[in-house]
MIBADREN-355331 format. One record per residue (C-alpha): residue in three letters; x negated, y, z. Coordinates in steps of 0.001 Angstrom, whole numbers, plus 500000, padded with zeros to 6 digits. Each point is the difference from the previous one (the first is absolute). Layout:
% residues N
ALAXYZ;...
END
This chain:
% residues 178
LEU500000500000500000;ARG497033502311500528;VAL499380500407496279;LEU503565500288498726;ASP501417503189498493;GLY503520498852500838;ALA502110497015500944;VAL503504498625499725;GLY501529498616503180;VAL502395497185499072;PHE502958499199502256;THR503011497730499522;SER503439501489499634;VAL501462497507502466;GLU497588500112502943;GLY498362503379499343;VAL496793500519501953;GLN498531496797501445;PRO497061499530502434;GLN497444499294497261;SER501153503168498207;GLU499330502023503152;THR496442498648500178;VAL499227500959496400;TRP501677503402500494;ARG497769500750503011;GLN496960499176497863;MET501225502399497282;ASP500399502664502699;LYS496507499295501363;TYR498369500461496592;ASN502228502916498864;VAL501440498237496966;PRO502841501843498204;ARG502864497618499250;LEU503396499249498571;GLY502538497522501273;PHE501577497306497832;ILE503119498327501372;ASN499932496599498299;LYS502576497232499585;MET502965502279499306;ASP501552497053498163;ARG499997497856503158;MET503021499254502194;GLY500290502549502832;SER497836502650498343;ASP500446503594501206;PHE497645502627498580;LEU500935502873502303;ASN499769497780503086;ALA496496498935498943;VAL499002503667499624;GLY501411500545503499;THR497783497239501400;MET496983501745498460;ARG500921503139501915;GLU500761498188503274;LYS497233497403500173;LEU497203501805498137;GLY500850503609500819;ALA499797500662496262;ASN501476503115498405;ALA501592497702497403;HIS502348501350497322;PRO501532498243496986;LEU498688501102496604;TYR502590497700498416;LEU503256498528501243;ALA501158496477499217;ILE502991499434497770;GLY501600496966501564;ALA498410497373502201;GLU499673496235500188;ASP501315498400496787;GLN501463503390498984;PHE496609501810499958;ARG499908501456496520;GLY497944503167500079;LEU498604503064501720;ILE500878503659500295;ASP497000502259499413;LEU500356502852502521;VAL497454502151498147;LYS501563499703496536;MET503532499515501377;LYS500578497199497519;ALA500988496378500429;CYS497656497289498764;ILE502179497038499054;TYR498309496680499203;ASP501058497974496966;GLU501687496886501435;SER499149497960496890;ASP496264500577500617;GLU498846497653502759;SER496505501522500035;GLY501348503273501448;VAL498007502049497511;LYS502933501462498056;PHE501950502810501605;ASP501712503194498938;TYR500302503373501677;MET503565501281500109;ASP502247502212502093;ILE500427499036503632;PRO503180497925500478;ASP502767502040501645;GLU500129497806503109;TYR496320500832500741;ALA499949503695498999;GLU500784501428503440;GLN497504497739501779;ALA497304500829497415;ALA500548503751500426;GLU499804499639503791;TYR496768497983499912;ARG498432502308497400;GLU500636502962502249;THR498496498101502948;LEU496970499127497843;ILE499504503629498947;GLU500345501151503598;ALA497366497458501118;VAL497598500956497199;SER500470503708500748;ASP498136499447503273;PHE496862499409497890;ASP500477502486497136;ASP500675503692500618;GLU501347500662496483;ILE502563497216500294;ALA500892501198503498;ALA500633503556498756;LYS502130498800497088;PHE501900497570502238;LEU500806502710502553;GLU501114502388497240;GLY502206497322498462;GLN498075500001496711;GLU499723496938497773;ILE496763498036500348;SER498664498498496772;GLN498944496365499608;ASP496354501007499570;GLU500047502149503137;LEU501591497195502002;LYS497519497409498684;LEU497084502254500947;GLY501547500608503427;ILE500431496247500569;ARG496364499474499024;LYS498801502691502439;ALA502186498610502759;THR498769496429499398;LEU496355501061500010;SER500578501804503307;LEU500554496532501551;ASN503162501316501665;PHE502567499008497352;ILE500902496583498618;GLY502035499720496810;VAL502001496767499868;ILE501186498039496955;PRO502417497029499969;GLY499573497020497705;SER499573496319499377;ALA496480498889499119;LEU501256496557498984;LYS502361501480497415;ASN497585502839499128;LYS502512502695500985;GLY498644503166501557;VAL496417498915499382;GLN499690502353497012;MET500960502925502232;VAL497287499153502520;MET497427499963497217;
END
């Protein structure tokens, strides 16, 4: 961990943070490694993305915030909502490799939740970027590029963890981590 520029902490969507995860997390803290969180196994029975993010906050003391929201869970997990672009990424069900997906408008049933979590994300990032903070307080629109740069600054500060849901087995969400 001493030589890494960054890391991805992987947690399951069912159990969230587990004891071995805490050990690795402490090592990342010790060596000042910037990181992202990946909530894996969203296609598994009992998966709950937001609960897993909550366990990161409770057990690790992480300032964890979703960068994407899950569309569905368990056998209904079919995509992600990009909170920076405010677009839905829907995977092609006929493609078992999980490589094919399309960006489209956020489904109506997720629009309110996406707007709420985007605002929370911007508010969290504004703690690390004065320009975003000023625009946020003035009620101005924050561009995708500004938000991406703010997320980068916040992540490199070691005091912000962006979290992405997915299923490594089905290759969903992995592209977003990369």
